[in-house]
C-alpha positions in Angstrom: -21.8 85.8 73.0 -20.3 86.2 76.5 -19.1 89.7 77.5 -16.6 90.4 80.3 -17.4 92.7 83.1 -14.2 94.6 83.8 -12.9 94.0 87.3 -9.7 95.9 87.0 -9.1 99.5 88.0 -12.3 101.3 89.2 -13.2 104.6 90.8 -13.1 104.4 94.7 -16.5 103.5 96.0 -16.8 106.7 98.1 -16.0 108.9 95.0 -18.4 107.0 92.7 -21.1 107.3 95.4 -20.4 110.9 95.9 -21.1 111.8 92.2 -23.9 109.3 91.9 -22.2 106.8 89.6 -22.9 103.3 91.0 -21.6 100.4 88.9 -24.3 99.2 86.5 -24.8 96.4 84.1 -25.9 97.4 80.6 -29.6 96.9 80.0 -31.0 93.8 78.3 -34.5 92.9 77.2 -36.6 90.0 78.4 -34.6 87.6 76.1 -31.3 88.8 77.5 -30.2 90.7 74.4 -27.9 93.6 75.0 -29.0 97.0 73.8 -27.3 100.4 73.5 -26.8 102.2 76.8 -27.7 105.9 77.5 -24.0 106.6 77.5 -23.6 105.1 74.0 -26.4 107.2 72.7 -25.0 110.3 74.3 -21.7 109.6 72.5 -23.5 109.5 69.2 -24.7 113.1 69.6 -21.3 114.7 69.1 -20.8 112.7 65.9 -23.9 114.2 64.5 -22.1 117.5 64.5 -18.9 115.9 63.3 -20.6 114.6 60.2 -22.2 118.0 59.6 -18.7 119.6 59.8 -17.3 117.0 57.4 -19.9 117.5 54.7 -19.7 121.3 55.0 -16.2 121.0 53.5 -17.8 120.5 50.1 -19.2 124.1 50.3 -22.1 125.4 48.2 -20.6 125.1 44.7 -22.5 122.5 42.6 -19.3 121.4 40.9 -17.1 119.9 43.7 -13.5 119.4 42.9 -12.0 115.8 43.1 -9.7 117.1 45.9 -12.6 118.3 48.0 -14.5 115.0 47.6 -11.4 113.0 48.5 -10.9 115.2 51.6 -14.5 114.7 52.7 -14.2 110.9 52.2 -10.9 110.8 54.2 -12.4 112.9 57.0 -15.5 110.7 57.1 -13.4 107.6 57.5 -11.5 109.2 60.4 -14.7 110.2 62.1 -16.5 106.9 61.6 -13.4 104.9 62.7 -13.2 107.0 65.9 -16.8 106.1 66.6 -16.5 102.5 65.6 -13.6 101.8 68.0 -15.7 102.5 71.0 -18.5 100.3 69.6 -16.2 97.3 69.3 -15.1 97.8 72.9 -18.6 98.1 74.2 -19.8 95.0 72.3 -17.3 92.8 74.1 -17.0 94.3 77.5 -19.7 95.6 79.9 -19.3 99.3 79.6 -21.4 101.1 82.2 -19.5 101.4 85.4 -18.4 104.7 86.9 -14.8 104.8 85.6 -15.9 103.8 82.1 -18.4 106.7 82.1 -15.7 109.2 83.1 -13.3 107.9 80.4 -16.0 108.0 77.7 -16.8 111.6 78.7 -13.2 112.4 78.2 -13.5 110.8 74.7 -16.4 113.1 74.1 -14.2 116.1 74.6 -11.8 114.6 72.0 -14.7 114.1 69.6 -15.7 117.7 70.1 -12.1 118.8 69.3 -12.3 116.7 66.1 -15.5 118.4 65.1 -14.0 121.8 65.6 -10.9 120.9 63.7 -12.5 119.4 60.6 -12.8 122.7 58.9 -9.1 123.7 59.4 -7.1 120.5 58.6 -4.3 120.1 58.0 -3.2 123.5 59.3 -5.0 123.2 62.7 -3.9 120.5 65.2 -7.4 120.3 66.7 -8.5 117.3 64.7 -5.3 115.2 65.4 -5.4 116.2 69.1 -9.1 115.2 69.3 -8.4 111.9 67.6 -5.5 111.2 70.0 -7.8 111.8 72.9 -10.6 109.5 71.5 -8.2 106.7 70.6 -6.1 107.2 73.7 -9.2 106.6 75.9 -9.9 103.5 73.9 -6.4 102.2 74.5 -6.8 102.9 78.2 -10.1 100.9 78.2 -8.4 98.0 76.6 -5.6 98.1 79.1 -8.2 98.1 81.9 -10.0 95.1 80.4 -6.8 93.2 79.7 -6.5 91.3 83.0 -10.1 90.1 83.1 -9.6 86.8 81.3 -7.1 84.9 79.0 -9.5 85.6 76.0 -9.5 89.4 76.9 -5.7 89.4 77.0 -5.6 87.8 73.5 -8.1 90.3 72.0 -6.6 93.4 73.7 -3.1 92.5 72.6 -4.2 92.7 69.0 -5.8 96.1 69.4 -3.1 97.5 71.7 -0.3 96.7 69.2 -2.1 97.8 66.1 -4.1 100.8 67.4 -1.1 101.8 69.6 1.1 102.0 66.5 -1.4 104.2 64.7 -1.8 106.4 67.7 2.0 106.9 67.9 2.0 108.1 64.2 -0.9 110.6 65.0 1.2 111.9 67.9 4.3 112.3 65.7 2.2 114.2 63.2 1.7 117.1 65.7 5.4 118.0 65.3 5.6 117.3 61.5 5.4 120.0 58.8 1.9 120.8 57.7 2.4 119.3 54.2 3.6 116.0 55.8 0.7 115.6 58.3 -1.8 114.1 55.9 0.7 111.5 54.8 1.3 110.4 58.4 -2.5 110.3 59.0 -3.0 108.1 56.0 -0.3 105.7 57.1 -1.7 105.6 60.6 -5.2 104.9 59.4 -4.0 102.2 57.1 -2.3 100.5 60.1 -5.4 100.8 62.2 -7.8 99.7 59.6 -5.6 96.7 58.8 -5.3 95.6 62.5 -8.6 93.7 62.8 -7.8 91.9 59.6 -4.3 91.0 60.6 -5.6 89.8 63.9 -8.7 88.1 62.5 -7.5 84.7 63.6 -7.5 85.7 67.2 -10.4 88.2 67.2 -12.8 85.6 65.7 -12.3 83.4 68.7 -14.3 85.9 70.6 -17.2 86.8 68.3 -18.9 90.2 68.7 -22.4 90.5 70.1 -24.4 89.6 67.0 -27.3 91.9 68.1 -25.6 94.8 69.7 -23.1 95.4 66.9 -25.6 95.6 64.0 -27.8 97.7 66.2 -25.1 100.2 66.9 -23.8 100.3 63.3 -27.4 100.7 62.2 -27.8 103.7 64.6 -24.7 105.4 63.0 -26.2 104.7 59.6 -29.4 106.5 60.6 -27.3 109.4 61.9 -25.6 109.6 58.4 -29.0 109.5 56.8 -30.1 112.3 59.1 -27.2 114.3 58.0 -28.2 113.6 54.4 -31.7 114.8 55.1 -30.4 117.9 56.8 -28.4 118.8 53.6 -31.6 118.4 51.6 -33.8 120.4 53.9 -31.3 123.3 54.2 -31.4 123.6 50.4 -35.1 124.3 50.4 -35.7 128.1 50.4 -37.8 129.9 53.0 -41.5 130.1 52.1 -41.1 127.7 49.2 -43.5 127.9 46.2 -45.4 124.7 45.3 -43.0 123.6 42.7 -40.1 123.7 45.2 -42.2 121.7 47.7 -42.7 119.0 45.0 -39.0 119.1 44.1 -38.0 118.6 47.8 -40.6 115.8 48.1 -39.1 114.0 45.1 -35.6 114.3 46.5 -36.8 113.1 49.9 -38.0 109.8 48.3 -34.5 108.8 47.6 -33.1 108.8 51.2 -36.5 107.4 52.3 -36.1 104.5 50.0 -32.5 104.0 51.3 -33.9 103.9 54.8 -36.6 101.5 53.9 -34.2 99.0 52.3 -31.6 99.3 55.1 -34.1 98.8 57.9 -35.7 95.8 56.1 -32.2 94.2 55.8 -31.3 94.9 59.4 -34.6 93.7 60.9 -34.4 90.4 59.0 -31.1 89.7 60.8 -29.8 87.7 57.8 -26.2 88.1 58.7 -26.6 87.7 62.4 -25.1 84.2 62.7 -22.2 85.0 60.3 -20.8 88.1 62.0 -17.9 86.4 63.9 -15.4 89.2 64.5 -17.7 91.6 62.6 -14.9 92.9 60.3 -16.6 92.5 56.9 -19.9 93.8 58.2 -18.6 96.9 59.8 -16.0 97.7 57.1 -18.7 97.6 54.3 -20.5 100.3 56.3 -17.6 102.7 55.8 -18.1 103.2 52.0 -21.8 102.8 52.5 -22.0 105.6 55.0 -19.7 107.8 53.0 -21.9 107.3 49.9 -25.0 108.3 51.9 -23.3 111.5 53.2 -22.3 112.5 49.6 -25.8 111.6 48.4 -27.5 114.0 50.8 -25.1 116.8 49.7 -25.6 116.1 46.0 -29.4 116.0 46.4 -29.3 119.4 48.2 -27.4 120.9 45.3 -29.9 119.6 42.8 -32.7 121.2 44.8 -30.8 124.5 44.9 -30.3 124.4 41.1 -34.0 123.9 40.6 -34.6 126.9 42.8 -32.2 128.9 40.7 -34.1 127.8 37.5 -30.9 126.2 36.2 -31.5 124.3 32.9 -28.5 121.9 33.2 -26.8 120.0 36.0 -23.0 120.1 36.1 -21.3 116.8 35.0 -19.4 116.6 38.3 -22.6 116.8 40.4 -24.3 114.1 38.3 -21.3 111.8 38.5 -21.1 112.3 42.3 -24.8 111.6 42.6 -24.6 108.5 40.4 -21.5 107.2 42.1 -23.0 107.6 45.6 -26.1 105.6 44.6 -24.0 102.9 42.8 -21.7 102.5 45.9 -24.7 102.1 48.1 -26.2 99.4 45.8 -23.0 97.5 45.6 -22.4 97.7 49.4 -25.9 96.4 49.9 -25.2 93.4 47.6 -22.0 92.7 49.5 -23.8 92.8 52.8 -26.3 90.3 51.5 -23.4 88.1 50.3 -22.2 87.8 53.9 -25.3 85.7 54.4 -25.5 83.6 51.3 -24.5 83.7 47.6 -27.0 86.0 45.8 -29.5 84.3 43.6 -30.0 85.3 40.0 -33.0 87.3 41.0 -31.0 89.2 43.6 -28.2 89.9 41.1 -30.8 91.1 38.6 -32.3 93.5 41.1 -28.8 94.9 41.9 -28.0 95.2 38.1 -31.3 97.1 37.6 -30.3 99.5 40.4 -26.8 100.1 39.1 -27.8 100.4 35.4 -30.9 102.6 35.9 -29.0 105.0 38.2 -26.0 105.1 35.9 -28.0 105.8 32.7 -30.2 108.5 34.4 -27.3 110.4 36.0 -25.1 110.3 32.9 -27.6 111.1 30.2 -30.3 113.4 31.8 -29.1 117.0 32.3 -32.3 118.8 33.2 -32.6 119.0 37.0 -36.3 118.3 37.5 -36.5 115.5 35.0 -33.3 113.8 36.3 -34.7 114.0 39.9 -38.1 112.6 38.9 -36.6 109.7 37.0 -34.0 109.0 39.7 -36.6 108.9 42.4 -38.8 106.6 40.4 -35.9 104.2 39.7 -34.7 104.2 43.3 -38.2 103.6 44.8 -38.7 100.8 42.3 -35.4 99.3 43.4 -36.4 99.6 47.0 -39.7 97.9 46.5 -38.2 95.0 44.6 -35.3 94.5 47.1 -37.4 94.9 50.2 -39.8 92.2 49.0 -36.9 89.9 48.3 -35.3 90.6 51.7 -38.6 90.1 53.6 -39.1 86.7 51.8 -35.5 85.7 52.7 -36.1 86.7 56.3 -39.3 84.6 56.5 -37.5 81.6 55.1 -34.7 82.0 57.6 -37.0 82.3 60.6 -39.4 79.5 59.5 -38.8 76.4 61.6 -37.9 73.3 59.6 -40.2 70.3 59.6 
């Protein structure tokens, strides 16, 4: 996939040289494949804190209200979408010259404002102001890239119209009454999320980098898993007794199994040739990431209840835990479907995952027993699916004849 090196507005050479920002081309390996730049990885750091702030909205009560869960899901979508917008720009345009670095650093300030504002929405304007900064920088980057080629003009037109409309609604929300702000934010997000699908006909003419995009989305998924592990580790008491160490180890098996399956899928590169505009691949990672974030929080609550010698898990917590695992399983099946129609064996593995998790989380009330059975079921699912994925990857990469 050809990327365009932006030849539009740049920092003056004397200023770029003064601050030590010479124009650079993003690094590639020996085969010429584009990888994440240091700037992209630096951008990821602030979103680690943003995700921590989002999941903190659930608090420490083991029975979360539906409203709190919906608020966390909505905030997660906003945070991931803010991150994803930059990824899509980077995957089509060479991003590492001096002016680009300066603009992305401005976006980092916006991401920091979003992080600080997560806890106080909708009363505080920090989150919408931060989002306006992040997305405003993205719009400027697309304006800057627009003159580089006819293909760039076509792609940037789609984004500038759709994202610009959403940005305008976020701006209007600053002057709106507090109770009306979430409505405007939802409408704006619907417009922005619909934009790549409305413009799919034009965007697919310039496919995304089929190595860089999965790598970046995979890195964000690892960040989400890291947040899930943090929720779990923070639930373990200081100087834990042996039974709590065993409980934490059992809980750890679940995100570890998730990581094992996901990395096996990504490294096989089954969907690499079918990404095109990347819409389906990236959008499936939104519910997948949200499920993993909620999974980590729920596991942390189970560990806390074990430490409190609780005899029964609340229904809300069990339903949240089961729903998170089922959504992850279904999203995994859908990602596989992007490559090929699932076989009967693949469908049977997915059915095993959904049914086993559903039965365990709805019928087992005792915390330790539920955690033990769930860990066993998820590890078994991971083993079966990983073997299937590895076999599919070998078949894909085996030369014919």
